[in-house]
C-alpha positions in Angstrom: 41.4 92.0 90.2 39.5 95.1 91.4 35.8 95.5 90.8 33.6 98.4 91.5 30.5 97.2 93.5 28.1 100.0 92.9 24.7 100.4 94.8 21.2 100.7 93.6 18.0 102.6 94.3 14.4 101.3 94.2 12.0 103.1 92.0 8.8 102.1 93.6 8.4 99.2 95.9 5.1 97.2 96.2 4.8 94.5 98.7 2.2 92.3 97.3 1.6 89.3 99.7 3.3 87.3 102.4 4.4 83.9 101.2 4.2 80.5 102.9 8.0 80.3 103.2 8.0 83.5 105.3 9.3 85.8 102.5 7.1 88.5 100.7 6.3 88.8 97.1 7.3 92.3 95.9 7.5 94.3 92.8 10.2 97.0 92.3 12.4 98.5 89.7 16.0 98.5 90.8 18.2 101.2 89.1 22.1 101.1 89.4 23.9 104.1 90.9 27.3 103.7 89.3 28.8 106.8 90.9 28.5 105.3 94.6 30.4 102.1 94.9 32.6 99.9 97.1 35.9 98.5 95.8 36.3 94.8 96.0 39.7 93.4 95.3 40.1 89.6 94.9 43.5 88.0 94.2 44.7 84.5 94.2 47.3 83.6 96.9 48.1 80.0 96.2 47.4 79.0 99.7 44.0 77.7 101.2 41.0 79.5 102.5 40.3 83.2 102.2 42.0 86.1 103.9 39.6 89.1 104.4 40.6 92.8 104.8 38.4 95.8 105.2 39.0 99.5 104.7 36.8 102.6 104.7 33.4 102.6 106.5 33.2 100.2 109.5 31.0 97.2 108.6 28.4 96.3 111.3 29.3 92.5 111.7 32.3 90.5 112.5 34.5 89.8 109.6 33.8 86.0 109.5 30.1 86.9 109.0 30.7 89.4 106.2 28.7 88.5 103.0 31.9 88.6 101.0 33.2 85.6 102.9 29.8 84.0 102.5 30.1 84.4 98.8 33.6 82.8 98.9 32.3 79.8 100.9 29.5 79.4 98.5 31.9 79.3 95.5 34.4 77.1 97.3 31.7 74.6 98.2 30.2 74.6 94.7 33.3 74.9 92.4 36.3 74.2 94.6 37.9 77.7 94.3 40.5 78.3 97.0 43.3 80.5 98.2 42.3 84.1 97.7 42.6 87.5 99.5 39.5 89.7 99.5 40.0 93.4 100.2 36.8 95.4 100.7 37.0 99.3 100.6 33.6 100.3 102.0 32.0 103.5 100.8 28.4 102.7 100.4 26.6 103.2 103.7 25.0 100.2 105.2 21.6 99.9 106.8 20.5 102.2 104.0 18.4 100.1 101.6 21.1 100.7 98.8 22.2 97.0 98.4 25.8 97.7 99.1 26.4 94.4 100.8 24.5 92.5 98.2 26.6 94.3 95.5 29.9 93.4 97.3 28.9 89.7 97.4 28.0 89.6 93.7 31.4 91.2 93.0 33.2 88.3 94.8 31.1 85.8 92.9 32.0 87.5 89.5 35.6 87.9 90.4 36.0 84.3 91.5 34.4 83.2 88.2 36.9 85.2 86.3 40.0 84.4 88.3 39.5 80.7 88.3 38.2 80.6 84.6 34.9 78.9 85.6 33.2 80.2 82.5 29.8 80.5 84.3 26.9 81.7 82.2 24.8 84.8 83.2 22.0 82.3 84.3 24.5 80.5 86.6 26.0 83.7 88.1 22.4 84.9 88.8 21.5 81.6 90.5 24.7 81.7 92.7 24.2 85.4 93.7 20.5 84.7 94.5 21.6 82.1 97.0 23.3 85.0 99.0 20.3 87.3 99.2 17.3 88.9 97.6 19.1 91.9 95.9 22.3 90.1 94.9 21.1 88.8 91.6 20.4 92.3 90.3 24.0 93.2 90.3 24.9 90.5 87.9 23.1 92.4 85.2 23.4 95.9 86.8 21.0 97.5 84.6 17.4 98.7 85.3 15.3 95.6 86.1 11.8 95.0 87.1 12.2 92.6 90.0 9.6 90.3 91.4 9.3 87.3 93.6 11.4 88.2 96.6 13.5 90.4 94.3 15.5 87.8 92.4 13.2 87.3 89.4 14.3 90.0 86.9 13.0 91.4 83.6 14.9 94.2 81.9 13.1 97.5 82.2 13.6 100.3 79.7 14.1 103.5 81.7 16.1 106.5 80.7 16.8 109.1 83.3 19.6 110.8 81.3 19.9 114.4 82.0 18.6 114.2 85.6 20.5 114.8 88.9 20.2 112.1 91.5 20.8 113.0 95.2 21.2 110.2 97.8 20.9 111.2 101.5 21.8 108.7 104.3 20.3 109.9 107.6 22.4 109.0 110.8 19.9 106.3 111.8 19.5 102.9 110.2 16.6 100.6 109.5 17.0 96.9 109.8 15.2 94.8 107.1 13.5 92.8 109.9 12.2 96.1 111.4 10.9 97.4 108.0 9.0 94.2 107.2 7.5 93.9 110.7 5.1 96.8 110.0 4.2 96.3 106.4 0.6 95.6 105.1 0.8 93.7 101.9 -1.5 94.8 99.1 -1.9 94.4 95.3 -2.2 97.8 93.6 -4.8 98.5 91.1 -2.2 99.8 88.6 1.0 97.7 88.2 4.2 99.4 89.0 5.6 99.1 85.5 2.6 101.0 84.1 3.0 103.8 86.7 6.7 104.1 86.0 6.1 104.7 82.3 4.5 108.1 83.1 6.8 111.1 83.1 9.1 111.5 86.3 7.2 114.7 87.1 4.1 112.7 87.7 5.6 109.9 89.9 5.3 111.5 93.3 2.3 110.1 95.1 1.8 107.5 92.3 5.2 105.5 92.5 5.4 104.7 96.2 7.6 102.6 98.5 5.3 100.6 100.8 7.9 100.5 103.6 7.6 104.2 104.1 4.1 103.7 105.7 5.7 101.7 108.7 9.2 103.3 108.8 8.3 107.0 108.8 6.3 107.0 112.0 9.1 105.3 113.8 11.9 107.3 112.1 10.6 110.8 111.6 14.1 111.9 110.6 13.9 109.8 107.5 10.5 111.4 106.5 12.0 114.8 107.1 14.9 114.1 104.6 12.3 113.2 102.0 10.3 116.4 102.6 13.6 118.4 102.4 14.4 116.9 99.0 10.9 117.8 97.7 11.3 121.3 99.1 14.6 121.7 97.3 12.9 121.0 94.0 13.1 117.2 93.5 10.6 116.1 90.9 10.4 112.8 92.8 11.8 111.6 96.2 11.4 108.3 97.9 13.1 106.0 100.5 15.2 103.3 98.8 14.4 99.7 99.7 13.8 99.2 103.4 15.7 102.5 104.2 17.1 104.5 105.7 18.6 106.2 102.5 16.3 108.6 100.7 16.9 109.8 97.1 15.7 112.7 95.0 15.5 113.1 91.3 16.1 116.6 90.0 15.5 117.9 86.5 18.7 118.9 84.7 22.3 119.4 86.1 22.2 123.1 86.9 21.5 122.7 90.7 24.4 120.3 91.2 26.6 122.5 93.3 23.6 123.8 95.3 22.5 120.1 96.1 25.9 119.2 97.6 24.7 121.1 100.6 22.2 118.3 101.1 24.5 115.3 100.6 27.8 114.4 99.3 26.2 111.9 97.1 25.2 114.0 94.0 25.3 112.3 90.6 24.6 113.5 87.1 22.6 110.8 85.2 
C-alpha cells in the first residue's frame, strides 16, 4: 500500500499562552498542500517487527528514531500489528514547518489500520496520531482545519483558495521547534484568527500573522529576506509556515506560474 503524505502550511499562527504542562496553547489554520508530498509504502511481510527503508532527501535522525517507526511501535503496542516493511520516499523538506514528518507518521497509522483491517473510526485515528505529535492529527482529515490546544483540537474551517497560485520556498537553513518556541512572547489577539481569515486574502498581510516570525527573523535574516522577496514578486500574502524555515506566498491567478518557478521548484495551482 502506497500513500501520499502531503504537507501543510499554516495560515496565521497565534501563540496564546504557555500551559502548565510546558506546551503552548495556539490557534492556527492548517491548509493541506497536496502537490508536495512524501511517499509512504507499507506492506505486510509475515515476519515480526518492522523493516524501514528510506529514499530521497536524507532525514536528520537515525532510522530507529524516525517517526514512521514510532508510529509502527504505537500501533503494535496498541493493536498488536506486526510484520511490515515501511519505505519512505522523502521529498518534503524537513526543519521547514511544513509538517512532513507528522504527515509521514499519520500515513503509517492509516496504512496499518487498513492493512490489518482494524476498522478504526476517524476519532480513534485522530487520537492515535495525536500521540505522535502536535500536527499529526491534522493529516487524518487533511482538509482546512482551525487547530487549537497544542494543535490537536480541530474544527473544520471553510476556506476556498481556488484560482490562486501557492509558492513554497525552503531556505538552506532550518529552524528547530525548540529554537522557535524559545523566543516567543504569548499573547491573545483582540480579533480572533478565524475572524481575520474571513477577510479577503488581499487584506491578510499584516493582519494574519505568524507569532514565530518575531523571534525567528532576527536570528535568521535569510528567512525574512525570502518573505520580502515573495511580496516584491507580487504575492498578496506571504508568511513563514509553522516554526519555519519554509516561507510561502499566495498569488492571484495562475498567469505567473512559469515566472514563479524562478523563486522555487514548489509552485502549485490551487
